[in-house]
C-alpha positions as CSV (number, residue, x, y, z in Angstrom):
1,M,-10.2,0.6,-47.5
2,L,-11.6,-2.4,-44.9
3,K,-10.3,-4.8,-46.6
4,P,-6.4,-3.4,-46.8
5,L,-6.7,-2.2,-43.0
6,V,-7.4,-6.0,-42.6
7,R,-4.4,-7.0,-44.3
8,L,-3.1,-4.6,-42.4
9,A,-4.2,-5.7,-39.2
10,G,-3.0,-9.7,-40.3
11,V,0.6,-8.5,-41.0
12,L,0.9,-5.8,-37.7
13,L,-0.5,-9.3,-36.0
14,M,2.4,-11.6,-36.8
15,G,4.9,-9.4,-36.3
16,A,3.6,-9.0,-33.0
17,L,3.1,-12.8,-32.6
18,S,6.8,-13.5,-34.1
19,I,8.1,-10.5,-31.6
20,S,6.0,-12.5,-28.7
21,M,7.2,-16.0,-29.7
22,A,10.8,-14.8,-28.7
23,S,10.1,-13.9,-25.2
24,V,7.4,-13.5,-22.8
25,A,8.3,-10.3,-21.1
26,L,9.0,-8.6,-24.4
27,A,6.7,-5.4,-24.3
28,H,6.3,-4.2,-28.2
29,D,4.3,-2.4,-29.9
30,V,2.8,-1.4,-33.5
31,Q,0.6,1.4,-34.4
32,T,-0.7,2.4,-38.0
33,D,-3.1,5.3,-38.3
34,A,-5.6,2.7,-38.0
35,L,-5.0,0.4,-35.0
36,R,-2.6,-0.2,-32.6
37,I,-1.6,-3.4,-32.0
38,A,0.3,-4.6,-28.2
39,H,1.7,-5.6,-25.7
40,P,2.1,-9.0,-27.4
41,F,3.5,-12.1,-25.3
42,A,2.9,-16.0,-25.2
43,T,2.9,-18.2,-22.6
44,P,5.3,-21.1,-22.6
45,T,4.0,-24.5,-24.4
46,P,4.5,-27.3,-21.7
47,P,7.0,-30.5,-22.2
48,G,4.4,-32.2,-24.4
49,A,2.0,-29.8,-25.3
50,E,0.6,-29.6,-28.9
51,N,-0.8,-25.9,-29.3
52,G,0.8,-22.6,-27.0
53,A,-1.1,-19.2,-26.9
54,A,0.0,-16.1,-27.6
55,Y,-1.8,-13.1,-26.6
56,V,-2.1,-9.1,-28.4
57,D,-3.6,-5.4,-27.7
58,I,-5.6,-4.9,-30.5
59,T,-6.7,-0.9,-30.4
60,A,-8.9,0.6,-33.4
61,F,-8.5,4.2,-33.8
62,S,-10.9,6.6,-35.9
63,D,-12.3,3.3,-37.8
64,A,-13.3,0.0,-37.0
65,V,-11.0,-2.7,-38.2
66,T,-11.8,-6.6,-38.5
67,L,-9.0,-9.1,-37.8
68,I,-10.0,-12.1,-40.6
69,G,-7.1,-14.2,-40.2
70,A,-3.9,-14.5,-38.8
71,S,-0.5,-16.4,-39.4
72,S,3.6,-16.8,-37.4
73,P,6.9,-18.5,-38.6
74,A,6.5,-20.0,-35.3
75,S,3.6,-22.4,-35.9
76,S,1.9,-23.8,-38.4
77,S,-0.7,-22.5,-37.8
78,V,-2.9,-19.8,-36.3
79,E,-6.2,-19.5,-35.2
80,L,-8.1,-16.6,-33.7
81,H,-10.6,-17.5,-30.8
82,D,-12.5,-15.9,-27.8
83,M,-13.1,-16.9,-24.4
84,Q,-17.0,-17.3,-22.7
85,M,-17.7,-18.2,-19.2
86,N,-19.8,-21.6,-19.7
87,D,-21.0,-23.0,-16.2
88,D,-18.2,-21.3,-14.5
89,M,-16.0,-23.1,-16.7
90,M,-13.9,-20.9,-18.9
91,Q,-14.4,-21.8,-22.9
92,M,-12.1,-21.0,-26.0
93,R,-14.2,-21.1,-28.6
94,H,-13.1,-20.5,-32.1
95,V,-14.1,-17.5,-34.3
96,D,-13.4,-16.3,-38.0
97,E,-13.0,-13.0,-37.3
98,I,-12.7,-10.2,-34.3
99,R,-14.0,-7.0,-35.3
100,I,-12.6,-3.9,-32.8
101,E,-15.2,-0.8,-32.6
102,A,-13.8,2.5,-33.4
103,G,-12.1,3.6,-30.1
104,R,-12.4,0.9,-28.3
105,L,-9.3,-1.6,-27.3
106,I,-9.6,-5.5,-27.0
107,P,-7.8,-6.9,-24.6
108,C,-6.3,-10.5,-25.6
109,A,-4.8,-11.9,-23.1
110,L,-5.3,-14.6,-20.6
111,G,-9.3,-15.1,-19.8
112,A,-10.2,-12.3,-21.9
113,A,-13.3,-12.2,-23.8
114,F,-13.9,-10.1,-26.7
115,T,-17.1,-10.2,-28.1
């Protein structure tokens, strides 16, 4: 049962990321019986920058879910990252998955660490 939920989470995340790439100010959410993906937004990518960032809030309801990947029509690749403070400097690191425990909200926002 978890694998379909993970795939569903990936599809929903992609929908949210697609919406967020269209407008920074757009507020929208997608919800199933298992989870909610809300508040998608992307920061403007500066001229000449090769990378951008998009964020969503993810809430798992009665069962834990694990996000194992993402994709977007706005980018050739999408990576999952965590941000953690290290010696007074915020650092971003690649992660293979994001696990959301039942009943927990993971705020994927500027400066938010989720692990």
